[in-house]
C-alpha positions in Angstrom: 23.5 -7.3 -6.7 21.8 -3.9 -7.1 24.7 -2.2 -8.8 23.1 1.2 -8.5 24.5 1.4 -5.0 27.9 2.0 -6.6 26.7 5.5 -7.6 27.0 8.5 -5.4 24.3 8.7 -2.7 21.6 6.8 -4.6 19.2 6.8 -1.6 19.6 10.6 -1.3 18.2 11.0 -4.8 15.3 8.7 -4.0 14.6 10.6 -0.8 14.5 13.8 -2.7 12.0 12.3 -5.1 9.8 11.2 -2.1 9.8 14.7 -0.6 8.9 16.3 -3.9 6.0 13.9 -4.5 4.7 14.2 -1.0 3.7 17.8 -1.7 1.3 16.5 -4.3 -0.6 14.2 -1.9 -4.3 15.2 -1.4 -6.2 14.0 1.6 -9.7 14.9 0.5 -12.3 12.4 -0.8 -12.5 12.5 -4.6 -15.2 9.8 -5.3 -18.9 10.0 -4.7 -19.3 6.3 -5.4 -16.9 3.4 -5.1 -17.7 0.4 -7.2 -14.5 -1.6 -7.2 -11.5 -1.9 -4.9 -8.2 -3.6 -5.6 -5.6 -5.1 -3.2 -1.9 -5.5 -4.0 0.8 -7.5 -2.4 4.2 -9.1 -3.3 5.6 -12.5 -2.2 9.3 -13.1 -2.2 11.2 -16.4 -2.7 13.7 -17.8 -0.3 16.4 -17.3 -2.9 16.9 -13.6 -3.7 17.9 -14.5 -7.2 14.6 -16.2 -8.0 11.5 -14.3 -9.3 9.1 -12.8 -6.8 5.4 -12.8 -7.4 3.2 -9.7 -7.3 -0.5 -10.1 -7.2 -3.6 -7.9 -7.5 -7.2 -8.8 -6.6 -10.1 -6.6 -7.8 -13.3 -6.9 -5.7 -16.8 -5.6 -6.3 -17.5 -3.1 -3.5 -21.2 -4.1 -3.3 -21.1 -7.8 -3.4 -17.5 -8.1 -2.0 -16.8 -10.8 -4.6 -13.6 -11.1 -6.5 -14.1 -10.0 -10.2 -10.5 -10.2 -11.4 -7.1 -11.4 -10.3 -3.7 -10.9 -11.9 -0.2 -12.0 -11.1 3.2 -11.2 -12.6 6.6 -12.8 -11.9 9.9 -10.9 -12.1 13.2 -10.4 -10.3 13.6 -7.7 -7.8 17.1 -6.2 -7.4 16.2 -3.5 -4.9 16.9 -4.5 -1.3 14.5 -4.1 1.5 15.3 -0.8 3.2 12.8 0.8 5.7 11.1 3.9 4.3 12.2 3.0 0.7 9.6 0.2 0.1 8.2 2.3 -2.8 11.3 1.7 -4.9 11.2 -2.1 -4.2 7.6 -2.8 -5.2 5.8 0.2 -6.9 6.8 -0.8 -10.4 5.1 -4.2 -9.9 1.9 -2.6 -8.8 1.8 -0.1 -11.7 2.4 -3.0 -14.2 -0.4 -5.0 -12.6 -2.8 -2.1 -12.7 -2.1 -1.5 -16.4 -3.0 -5.1 -17.2 -6.3 -5.1 -15.4 -9.5 -5.1 -17.4 -11.5 -3.9 -14.5 -9.9 -0.7 -13.4 -10.5 -0.2 -9.6 -11.8 3.0 -8.1 -9.6 2.6 -5.0 -6.2 0.9 -4.5 -5.5 -0.8 -1.2 -1.7 -1.3 -0.8 0.2 -3.6 1.6 2.4 -0.7 2.9 2.0 2.8 4.2 0.3 5.9 2.8 1.2 9.1 4.5 2.3 7.2 7.6 5.9 7.8 6.7 8.6 10.1 8.0 8.6 12.0 4.7 4.9 11.7 4.1 5.1 9.4 1.1 4.8 5.7 1.6 4.2 3.3 -1.3 0.4 3.8 -1.2 0.8 7.6 -1.5 3.5 7.2 -4.2 1.2 4.9 -6.3 -1.8 7.2 -5.8 0.1 10.3 -6.8 1.8 8.8 -9.8 -1.4 7.1 -11.1 -3.8 9.8 -9.9 -6.0 7.2 -8.1 -7.4 7.2 -4.6 -5.3 4.8 -2.5 -5.0 3.5 1.1 -2.0 2.1 2.9 -2.3 -0.8 5.3 0.8 -1.8 7.3 1.4 -4.5 9.9 3.7 -2.3 12.0 4.0 1.4 12.9 6.8 2.9 10.8 7.0 6.2 12.7 5.0 8.5 15.0 3.5 8.0 18.4 0.1 6.6 19.4 -2.4 8.9 21.0 -5.3 6.6 21.6 -5.7 5.0 18.1 -4.3 8.0 16.3 -0.7 8.0 15.0 0.8 11.5 15.4 4.0 12.7 13.8 5.3 16.3 13.9 2.0 17.2 15.5 0.1 15.9 12.5 -2.4 13.0 12.2 -0.7 10.5 9.8 -2.7 7.3 10.4 -4.6 5.1 12.7 -4.2 1.9 14.6 -7.0 -0.4 13.6 -8.3 -3.4 15.5 -10.7 -5.6 13.4 -12.1 -7.1 16.6 -11.6 -7.0 20.4 -9.6 -10.2 20.2 -6.9 -8.7 18.1 -3.8 -7.8 20.2 -1.7 -6.1 17.6 -3.4 -3.6 15.3 -2.8 -2.9 11.6 -1.9 0.7 10.7 -4.1 2.4 8.2 -3.3 5.7 6.5 -4.7 7.5 3.5 -2.5 7.4 0.4 -3.9 9.9 -2.0 -7.3 11.5 -2.9 -9.0 10.0 0.1 -9.5 11.1 3.7 -8.5 9.5 7.0 -12.2 8.8 7.9 -13.0 7.2 4.6 -9.9 5.1 4.7 -10.8 3.7 8.1 -14.4 3.2 7.0 -13.4 1.2 3.9 -10.9 -0.9 5.9 -13.5 -1.6 8.5 -16.0 -2.8 5.8 -13.4 -5.3 4.4 -11.9 -6.6 7.6 -13.4 -10.0 8.2 -10.0 -11.1 9.6 -7.1 -8.9 10.8 -6.0 -8.0 7.3 -8.6 -6.4 4.9 -9.8 -8.9 2.3 -8.4 -7.2 -0.9 -4.9 -7.4 0.5 -5.3 -10.7 2.3 -6.5 -12.3 -0.9 -3.8 -10.7 -2.9 -1.2 -12.1 -0.4 -2.7 -15.6 -0.7 -2.6 -15.4 -4.5 1.0 -14.2 -4.6 2.2 -16.8 -2.0 0.4 -19.6 -3.9 2.1 -18.7 -7.1 5.6 -17.8 -5.9 
């Protein structure tokens, strides 16, 4: 199962790739107008040898209605390893994006952007590789310390704890992925958070889970 781990230091090579790509991340807003936003998520089977289901939901940014949805099924032989989620799920998201008829202006990924010890979570990786603005949304804090709602790592702002309402006890953690600022990332998430998880990701999760 995942035979590549028989090679010499496979994770070391992947870490090097993360560090190299992190230098290409841009944290400035690149869009004057956002017309569509897509959410991505993956659902996994109980049996590791069965296919997982990756899903994408595209929403109209004005009406907040779903205009396209897409799923794919495939096996995943890369194990879950903290800080290496990119190499477990990124290929699914790139394939989903390529199949979309309505190409989104912004990608919303279930995972981290720059809130990552090496500055390149899956949302940043996807954004850099595809040259598209992206935002990471994680359910837990991968690294850094909280100063108010700000997540600080190595004296740098890498993300924010976000509460969709005063009744939420545990926040989600929002970080820019690529070609988008911290403030705009938070603004977009706030606009889509009817529940704890922003709608594009929540709907993608429901779609993936339904079809697993």
